[in-house]
MIBA-121364 format. One record per residue (C-alpha): residue number from 1; z, y, x. Coordinates in steps of 0.001 Angstrom, whole numbers, plus 500000, padded with zeros to 6 digits. Example, Ala and Ser with C-alpha at 12.3 -4.5 7.8 and 13.67 -1.06 7.14 Angstrom:
REM residues 2
NODE/num/c3/c2/c1
NODE/1/507800/495500/512300
NODE/2/507140/498940/513670
END
This chain:
REM residues 585
NODE/num/c3/c2/c1
NODE/1/415593/607381/262291
NODE/2/419282/608074/262770
NODE/3/420169/611741/262255
NODE/4/423387/613205/263637
NODE/5/424471/616638/262435
NODE/6/426839/618613/264649
NODE/7/430104/619465/262850
NODE/8/430008/623038/264143
NODE/9/426393/623702/263104
NODE/10/425861/626870/261093
NODE/11/427777/630069/260422
NODE/12/430777/630741/262607
NODE/13/433815/632478/261140
NODE/14/432710/635964/262184
NODE/15/429176/635632/260840
NODE/16/430358/634049/257588
NODE/17/432861/636874/257141
NODE/18/430203/639531/257763
NODE/19/427704/637994/255330
NODE/20/430359/637561/252648
NODE/21/431509/641167/253081
NODE/22/427952/642413/252593
NODE/23/427439/640244/249504
NODE/24/430754/641444/248057
NODE/25/429916/645094/248752
NODE/26/426513/644681/247106
NODE/27/428219/643662/243849
NODE/28/430671/646582/243884
NODE/29/430306/650188/242815
NODE/30/429797/651852/246191
NODE/31/427694/654830/247328
NODE/32/424039/653974/247721
NODE/33/421875/653213/249567
NODE/34/423618/650268/251229
NODE/35/422469/649598/254792
NODE/36/423676/647728/257852
NODE/37/423755/649561/261154
NODE/38/421425/647364/263165
NODE/39/420775/643742/262167
NODE/40/423942/642292/260622
NODE/41/423389/638966/262426
NODE/42/420624/637453/264541
NODE/43/418819/635432/261898
NODE/44/415579/636816/260394
NODE/45/415717/634592/257281
NODE/46/419211/635793/256344
NODE/47/418229/639403/256979
NODE/48/415175/638967/254754
NODE/49/417419/637555/252023
NODE/50/419766/640542/252277
NODE/51/416769/642878/252103
NODE/52/415666/641183/248864
NODE/53/419113/642013/247459
NODE/54/418712/645690/248258
NODE/55/420584/645699/251584
NODE/56/418587/647840/253993
NODE/57/418882/648317/257732
NODE/58/419300/651451/259832
NODE/59/418214/650895/263412
NODE/60/419297/654361/264538
NODE/61/422080/656791/263628
NODE/62/419501/659397/262646
NODE/63/418402/657133/259773
NODE/64/421826/657332/258067
NODE/65/422041/660015/255368
NODE/66/425006/659251/253113
NODE/67/425483/656005/251203
NODE/68/427314/652930/252478
NODE/69/426901/651701/256036
NODE/70/428098/648282/257173
NODE/71/428943/647773/260838
NODE/72/427336/644555/262064
NODE/73/429275/641502/263241
NODE/74/428583/642351/266914
NODE/75/430540/645611/266634
NODE/76/429665/649103/267866
NODE/77/431097/651657/270267
NODE/78/433796/654175/269197
NODE/79/431286/656997/269647
NODE/80/428811/655388/267236
NODE/81/431586/654689/264720
NODE/82/432695/658319/264795
NODE/83/429179/659582/264138
NODE/84/428643/657019/261370
NODE/85/431776/658249/259595
NODE/86/430357/661754/259671
NODE/87/426946/660729/258368
NODE/88/427851/658068/255746
NODE/89/429873/658335/252550
NODE/90/431494/654945/253199
NODE/91/431698/652847/256375
NODE/92/432550/649152/256056
NODE/93/433586/647351/259240
NODE/94/432180/643801/259407
NODE/95/432898/643434/263143
NODE/96/433859/639867/264012
NODE/97/437658/639698/264603
NODE/98/436993/637886/267894
NODE/99/434807/640796/269062
NODE/100/437395/643308/267817
NODE/101/439986/641560/270011
NODE/102/437807/642078/273110
NODE/103/437317/645726/272139
NODE/104/441090/646162/271897
NODE/105/441674/644555/275317
NODE/106/439107/646805/277005
NODE/107/440462/649936/275296
NODE/108/444053/649130/276336
NODE/109/443166/648399/279966
NODE/110/440921/651486/280100
NODE/111/443947/653638/279230
NODE/112/445664/652160/282287
NODE/113/442662/653132/284407
NODE/114/441163/649653/284823
NODE/115/437475/649254/285579
NODE/116/435948/646737/283138
NODE/117/433686/643891/284196
NODE/118/431970/642260/281215
NODE/119/430316/638872/281715
NODE/120/427415/639142/279287
NODE/121/423871/640231/278607
NODE/122/423471/643979/279184
NODE/123/421076/644456/276257
NODE/124/423083/642450/273727
NODE/125/424506/644567/270839
NODE/126/428010/643177/271368
NODE/127/428028/644114/275067
NODE/128/426641/647581/274338
NODE/129/429471/648132/271877
NODE/130/432093/646839/274347
NODE/131/430863/649218/277039
NODE/132/431746/652129/274761
NODE/133/435456/651176/274866
NODE/134/435611/651219/278686
NODE/135/436577/654866/279227
NODE/136/437479/654202/282887
NODE/137/434079/652713/283707
NODE/138/432400/649372/283165
NODE/139/429578/647119/284246
NODE/140/427921/644130/282551
NODE/141/427045/641091/284656
NODE/142/424637/638584/283043
NODE/143/424703/635861/285734
NODE/144/425927/634871/289212
NODE/145/422859/636200/291019
NODE/146/423378/639666/289532
NODE/147/427101/639593/290301
NODE/148/426662/639897/294079
NODE/149/424899/643275/293853
NODE/150/426898/644544/290870
NODE/151/430311/643950/292426
NODE/152/429345/645845/295583
NODE/153/428918/648968/293448
NODE/154/432604/648938/292419
NODE/155/435089/650677/294799
NODE/156/437506/648263/296496
NODE/157/440619/650097/295310
NODE/158/439868/649705/291601
NODE/159/441965/647484/289334
NODE/160/439676/645178/287370
NODE/161/439756/644077/283744
NODE/162/437522/641015/283403
NODE/163/436305/639903/279962
NODE/164/433414/637906/278529
NODE/165/430901/638381/275779
NODE/166/432252/636116/273024
NODE/167/429179/633850/273013
NODE/168/428889/633327/276785
NODE/169/428848/629933/278507
NODE/170/432338/629028/279799
NODE/171/430909/627734/283099
NODE/172/429193/631062/283783
NODE/173/432370/633013/283052
NODE/174/434443/630787/285353
NODE/175/431901/631133/288184
NODE/176/431748/634938/287947
NODE/177/435519/635095/287509
NODE/178/435963/633359/290880
NODE/179/433553/635819/292500
NODE/180/435438/638817/291071
NODE/181/438825/637484/292166
NODE/182/437516/636804/295669
NODE/183/436204/640371/295893
NODE/184/439156/642305/294385
NODE/185/442914/641941/294836
NODE/186/444116/643148/291405
NODE/187/442197/641410/288598
NODE/188/443368/640915/285036
NODE/189/441153/638189/283636
NODE/190/440783/637491/279892
NODE/191/438721/634521/278762
NODE/192/437430/636074/275544
NODE/193/434798/633440/274789
NODE/194/435147/632445/271137
NODE/195/436603/628990/270468
NODE/196/433686/628343/268118
NODE/197/431265/628983/270988
NODE/198/433128/626588/273274
NODE/199/433239/623858/270652
NODE/200/429593/624364/269726
NODE/201/428406/624069/273320
NODE/202/430699/621132/274085
NODE/203/429531/619330/270973
NODE/204/425831/619779/271700
NODE/205/426435/618434/275229
NODE/206/428047/615321/273749
NODE/207/425299/615046/271138
NODE/208/422586/615158/273796
NODE/209/424063/612060/275455
NODE/210/423596/609795/272421
NODE/211/420269/610929/270912
NODE/212/416610/610999/271978
NODE/213/415954/614543/270771
NODE/214/418073/617608/269989
NODE/215/416816/620029/267332
NODE/216/418454/623463/267508
NODE/217/418010/625597/264386
NODE/218/418356/629361/264654
NODE/219/416766/632732/265210
NODE/220/414866/633221/268435
NODE/221/416697/636501/268970
NODE/222/420091/634791/268804
NODE/223/421744/634539/272215
NODE/224/424213/631805/271244
NODE/225/421377/629715/269766
NODE/226/419362/630054/272974
NODE/227/422406/628900/274962
NODE/228/422677/625760/272820
NODE/229/419089/624996/273787
NODE/230/419966/625472/277478
NODE/231/423035/623225/277220
NODE/232/420977/620425/275658
NODE/233/418188/620839/278209
NODE/234/420718/620813/281053
NODE/235/421587/617280/279974
NODE/236/417966/616333/280619
NODE/237/417316/615844/276920
NODE/238/414156/616772/275032
NODE/239/415035/619808/272904
NODE/240/413277/621668/270085
NODE/241/414269/625193/269069
NODE/242/413051/625954/265538
NODE/243/413706/628802/263122
NODE/244/412507/626955/260010
NODE/245/411368/623491/258955
NODE/246/407734/624636/259083
NODE/247/407838/624422/262881
NODE/248/408440/620660/262770
NODE/249/405496/618253/262882
NODE/250/405126/614454/262937
NODE/251/403923/614737/266540
NODE/252/407125/616490/267620
NODE/253/409189/613527/266378
NODE/254/406892/610811/267728
NODE/255/408822/607926/269316
NODE/256/412237/609338/268337
NODE/257/414803/606841/267003
NODE/258/417975/608944/267193
NODE/259/417969/612691/266607
NODE/260/420683/615323/266801
NODE/261/420689/618566/264812
NODE/262/422759/621619/265649
NODE/263/422441/625300/264811
NODE/264/423424/628703/266085
NODE/265/426393/630651/264755
NODE/266/424123/632873/262628
NODE/267/422109/630059/261016
NODE/268/422757/629562/257265
NODE/269/423289/626120/255780
NODE/270/420142/626185/253666
NODE/271/417958/626446/256778
NODE/272/419783/623513/258385
NODE/273/419371/621450/255211
NODE/274/415672/622341/254973
NODE/275/415137/621175/258558
NODE/276/417009/617916/257880
NODE/277/414978/617342/254701
NODE/278/411770/617856/256683
NODE/279/412906/615400/259374
NODE/280/413701/612790/256724
NODE/281/410334/613392/255061
NODE/282/408476/612866/258356
NODE/283/410531/609761/259100
NODE/284/409807/608366/255635
NODE/285/406049/608878/256083
NODE/286/405955/606754/259204
NODE/287/407805/603809/257664
NODE/288/405888/600920/256104
NODE/289/406553/598434/253335
NODE/290/408619/599009/250214
NODE/291/411314/601129/251836
NODE/292/409578/604559/251358
NODE/293/408929/603842/247671
NODE/294/412444/602499/247124
NODE/295/413984/605549/248804
NODE/296/411927/607954/246673
NODE/297/412965/606117/243496
NODE/298/416640/606258/244520
NODE/299/416389/609981/245289
NODE/300/414788/610670/241881
NODE/301/417510/608670/240114
NODE/302/420175/610776/241806
NODE/303/418392/614150/241510
NODE/304/417736/613711/237779
NODE/305/421371/612761/237115
NODE/306/420453/609263/235962
NODE/307/423025/607911/238390
NODE/308/425591/610441/237166
NODE/309/424842/609369/233578
NODE/310/425456/605720/234489
NODE/311/428675/606807/236190
NODE/312/429828/608484/232963
NODE/313/428944/605344/231022
NODE/314/431076/603293/233416
NODE/315/433892/605843/233094
NODE/316/433656/605490/229303
NODE/317/434063/601725/229654
NODE/318/437168/602270/231800
NODE/319/438647/604758/229311
NODE/320/438099/602389/226388
NODE/321/439784/599525/228265
NODE/322/442584/601878/229335
NODE/323/443226/602673/225639
NODE/324/443081/598969/224737
NODE/325/440001/599539/222607
NODE/326/437353/596903/222059
NODE/327/434427/597528/224405
NODE/328/431234/598614/222651
NODE/329/427776/599606/223880
NODE/330/427242/602529/221494
NODE/331/429932/604891/222913
NODE/332/428731/604086/226427
NODE/333/425134/604948/225512
NODE/334/426188/608213/223841
NODE/335/428201/609354/226870
NODE/336/425339/608469/229234
NODE/337/422807/610416/227191
NODE/338/425111/613410/226731
NODE/339/425860/613787/230444
NODE/340/422209/613203/231373
NODE/341/420932/615907/229001
NODE/342/423636/618479/229729
NODE/343/423308/618248/233516
NODE/344/419511/618368/233292
NODE/345/419551/621438/231055
NODE/346/422051/623181/233305
NODE/347/419948/622505/236420
NODE/348/416661/623483/234763
NODE/349/418022/626748/233388
NODE/350/419996/627702/236482
NODE/351/418804/631283/236580
NODE/352/420913/632123/239648
NODE/353/418723/629990/241871
NODE/354/421669/628697/243906
NODE/355/420074/625253/244113
NODE/356/417367/626502/246488
NODE/357/420059/627463/248993
NODE/358/422352/624490/248439
NODE/359/419830/621652/248085
NODE/360/416243/622706/248919
NODE/361/414979/619169/248269
NODE/362/416285/619210/244683
NODE/363/414987/622755/244107
NODE/364/411462/621678/245075
NODE/365/411663/618601/242838
NODE/366/412748/620601/239774
NODE/367/410127/623289/240355
NODE/368/407408/620621/240374
NODE/369/408659/618618/237374
NODE/370/410261/621283/235187
NODE/371/408261/620533/231993
NODE/372/408815/616786/232147
NODE/373/412537/617150/232857
NODE/374/412961/619660/230014
NODE/375/411408/617175/227607
NODE/376/413659/614374/228873
NODE/377/416757/616537/228439
NODE/378/415805/617476/224862
NODE/379/415050/613870/223909
NODE/380/418360/612715/225394
NODE/381/420327/615276/223362
NODE/382/418612/614197/220128
NODE/383/419147/610522/220913
NODE/384/422829/611092/221754
NODE/385/423318/612813/218395
NODE/386/421459/610059/216550
NODE/387/423490/607252/218110
NODE/388/426756/609105/217572
NODE/389/425926/609295/213846
NODE/390/425964/605489/213710
NODE/391/429445/605558/215261
NODE/392/430823/607637/212395
NODE/393/431062/611184/211107
NODE/394/433796/612259/213517
NODE/395/431997/611103/216696
NODE/396/428820/612763/215374
NODE/397/430591/616091/214806
NODE/398/432258/615893/218213
NODE/399/428969/615232/220022
NODE/400/427278/618014/218034
NODE/401/430081/620384/219050
NODE/402/429816/619320/222708
NODE/403/426040/619772/222853
NODE/404/426340/623155/221134
NODE/405/429045/624217/223576
NODE/406/426839/623159/226501
NODE/407/423940/625237/225154
NODE/408/426183/628270/224564
NODE/409/427672/627942/228059
NODE/410/424306/628460/229777
NODE/411/422849/630961/227270
NODE/412/422728/634686/228058
NODE/413/424886/636089/225262
NODE/414/424783/639737/226369
NODE/415/421236/640891/227297
NODE/416/420854/643338/230209
NODE/417/418981/645938/228138
NODE/418/422006/646362/225841
NODE/419/424757/645949/228463
NODE/420/423212/646928/231834
NODE/421/426516/647360/233686
NODE/422/428151/644082/232665
NODE/423/428732/641502/235397
NODE/424/429341/638546/233043
NODE/425/426518/637917/230579
NODE/426/427168/634263/229761
NODE/427/430126/631909/229759
NODE/428/428935/630309/232986
NODE/429/429359/633686/234720
NODE/430/433139/633581/234232
NODE/431/434812/632886/237599
NODE/432/435766/629246/238152
NODE/433/434583/628102/234712
NODE/434/432068/625473/235833
NODE/435/434361/622821/237313
NODE/436/436975/622570/234517
NODE/437/434333/622705/231762
NODE/438/432238/619936/233348
NODE/439/435412/617865/233686
NODE/440/436334/618518/230048
NODE/441/432810/617598/228852
NODE/442/432819/614259/230690
NODE/443/436379/613485/229534
NODE/444/435529/614257/225904
NODE/445/432508/611933/226065
NODE/446/434381/609166/227899
NODE/447/437828/609231/226290
NODE/448/437816/611148/222989
NODE/449/434445/610327/221362
NODE/450/435025/606516/221448
NODE/451/438581/606980/220102
NODE/452/437412/609254/217257
NODE/453/435817/606321/215445
NODE/454/439213/605690/213836
NODE/455/441797/608404/213228
NODE/456/445181/607068/214318
NODE/457/447730/609622/215536
NODE/458/449861/606893/217113
NODE/459/447110/606530/219723
NODE/460/447412/610141/220923
NODE/461/449417/609251/224097
NODE/462/446755/606680/225041
NODE/463/443931/609139/224361
NODE/464/445728/611840/226364
NODE/465/446204/609446/229296
NODE/466/442535/608430/229309
NODE/467/441425/612055/228905
NODE/468/443537/613265/231834
NODE/469/442399/610368/234020
NODE/470/438720/611091/233289
NODE/471/439040/614889/233492
NODE/472/441007/614768/236745
NODE/473/438518/612426/238419
NODE/474/435499/614442/237289
NODE/475/437197/617706/238287
NODE/476/437573/616270/241804
NODE/477/433942/615095/241762
NODE/478/432619/618509/240705
NODE/479/434877/620459/243051
NODE/480/433592/618367/245967
NODE/481/430060/619366/244991
NODE/482/431181/623006/244784
NODE/483/432646/622755/248286
NODE/484/429287/621568/249603
NODE/485/427550/624407/247734
NODE/486/429931/627175/248764
NODE/487/427496/629105/250962
NODE/488/424592/629107/248492
NODE/489/426889/629980/245583
NODE/490/428231/632894/247608
NODE/491/424728/634205/248200
NODE/492/423797/634269/244498
NODE/493/427203/635555/243396
NODE/494/428444/632440/241626
NODE/495/432243/632382/241672
NODE/496/433277/628739/241794
NODE/497/436833/627574/242439
NODE/498/436297/627096/246215
NODE/499/434987/630668/246422
NODE/500/437855/632070/244360
NODE/501/440685/630346/246242
NODE/502/438959/629243/249460
NODE/503/437968/625817/250766
NODE/504/441365/624938/252359
NODE/505/443273/625659/249146
NODE/506/440679/623777/247108
NODE/507/441194/620692/249286
NODE/508/444974/621013/248843
NODE/509/444445/621341/245079
NODE/510/442315/618188/244976
NODE/511/444828/616212/247029
NODE/512/447614/617336/244681
NODE/513/445463/616385/241684
NODE/514/444879/612899/243109
NODE/515/448649/612396/243424
NODE/516/449183/613746/239893
NODE/517/446593/611386/238347
NODE/518/448163/608388/240078
NODE/519/451623/609377/238808
NODE/520/450368/609804/235235
NODE/521/448614/606427/235291
NODE/522/451825/604812/236548
NODE/523/453989/606474/233890
NODE/524/451488/605632/231136
NODE/525/451346/601976/232153
NODE/526/455139/601817/232392
NODE/527/455668/603324/228922
NODE/528/452888/601310/227307
NODE/529/450581/604264/226709
NODE/530/447871/602524/228730
NODE/531/446940/598947/229505
NODE/532/447552/597265/232856
NODE/533/444142/598527/233937
NODE/534/445970/601744/234874
NODE/535/447400/599982/237934
NODE/536/443887/598965/238990
NODE/537/442462/602458/238484
NODE/538/444997/603929/240891
NODE/539/442827/602475/243658
NODE/540/439803/604401/242362
NODE/541/441789/607622/242393
NODE/542/442850/606929/245978
NODE/543/439191/606435/246872
NODE/544/438514/609931/245551
NODE/545/441167/611166/247968
NODE/546/439326/609375/250785
NODE/547/436094/611145/249797
NODE/548/437904/614495/249941
NODE/549/438921/613515/253465
NODE/550/435291/612705/254332
NODE/551/434307/616215/253268
NODE/552/436904/617691/255621
NODE/553/435221/615953/258563
NODE/554/432036/617929/257977
NODE/555/429119/618322/255616
NODE/556/427208/615059/255090
NODE/557/423730/614770/256605
NODE/558/422456/613036/253447
NODE/559/423696/615104/250510
NODE/560/422184/612801/247879
NODE/561/423840/609764/249448
NODE/562/427218/611509/249408
NODE/563/426877/612435/245723
NODE/564/425831/608865/244896
NODE/565/428853/607582/246823
NODE/566/431215/609749/244755
NODE/567/429680/608465/241504
NODE/568/429883/604881/242779
NODE/569/433636/605198/242331
NODE/570/433114/605631/238573
NODE/571/430721/602666/238511
NODE/572/433424/600639/240237
NODE/573/435962/601722/237595
NODE/574/433636/600426/234867
NODE/575/433228/597072/236630
NODE/576/437008/596820/236993
NODE/577/437387/597474/233249
NODE/578/434980/594643/232430
NODE/579/436827/592276/234769
NODE/580/440174/593308/233304
NODE/581/439040/592626/229749
NODE/582/437517/589318/230811
NODE/583/440774/588235/232478
NODE/584/443234/589527/229868
NODE/585/441260/589434/226598
END
């Protein structure tokens, strides 16, 4: 089955901002209790998650007695805000900037005496809040049929301010806009429908034309999600609206060859991924022959970091050839085992639980096979140490230091009972530490451990070149993974580089790093610090830049395939090294 994921699926800017503000507030020293005034967003799973983190909900002003109150993304009326400020110790405004813009337009036109016509659902929280800004009078019109009666209630001599609920259908707004302009002479019309809403609805309409079934993921109380369902159905396409993957069954996908997945603006990524995983699982069950078994084996190889370990082994081969060292199997085996054990240990002991939000499929696999994987990781560490001993005392000490550093990185050094107020309890808690340390670990295994067999200070420029090449490539690899995991990491409070500096700046950083690695390889080859393989490896670095570009086009439907594709670049580098040595030995 071919699965197409809409680029705009998931949190819109306003919802993402609101959720991030709540998560940030929860980690700060603010007056307690912390509550949102009304549901922060229209997604029950996200609200349940926030509740588990101690974020409550006040459905009425009378329930607020001090503490911190967060205004929901839909916004509230000025009257409610004023009373909240009197009742709460701290009020945090998480109103979507797009909604705040509509509020400002209505307030400005109300001062001029304009009567406000809002195209939107009367009972929607956003519309209720907007009505509070219309001091000169207002009315909400949900559809064309209601408009006929509603407009007759407005005196003919009134000047009209026409706006839209930010998540309304553009066609509905245009139709009612024509009716208002035909009825009144002086109309100031503002198309306040959010660009994200327009794109989302346009995209699902296009998606419906090329698939057999559209699956819309989102809360049943979400208006914008319900409109996505209507847009798909209007195209005459079979459409399923689900909140979670549990609502999908093999019968619902019977006879479907091409399927499109989209999601409402308040649907988190982990729910979308869980639905996609369920679709792939159902599709796999109905296939026959060796394909289902082969696919499961491939997924296990990737999930257990076996493929990543092979990628590090190939990178080690490239680094040895880059330094003009004789190729040997022992350093390759040590690097493979080191990376395999360290990544396994890190995943197994990931106390933050971010994996269940970022990759539900992997989380389920590790929960089921935790004991077996722990044993494999321990055996790999011991075997890496044993093999490094046969390489020499210096490689052995280096590998011992690297394994010890990996264990210390994940260990809780400062227990909560002794330091209850500390935010950082282990080295992995330090903001942005993961990506550079993973890059350094791979580069040490690939470039420094093989070179440490013989101490020759004249080789330092070659070692430095290989180290920077390996570290830069692995930094890009890990940062790409962090970009894909940004929402789940945010939820659990993990501060990766994309969270610290933002996704756009991270992409700029990676592009700059790609250029820098290419320049260093060129200079090293020119000055004789590296073999001619450096010219070949420039192509691999450019491929990493292409993969960064693929990320910018949207999250991949098949996360495991994308990760395998990134590591394939390292495998390719190893093959190039073998060919280079064969041709120029």
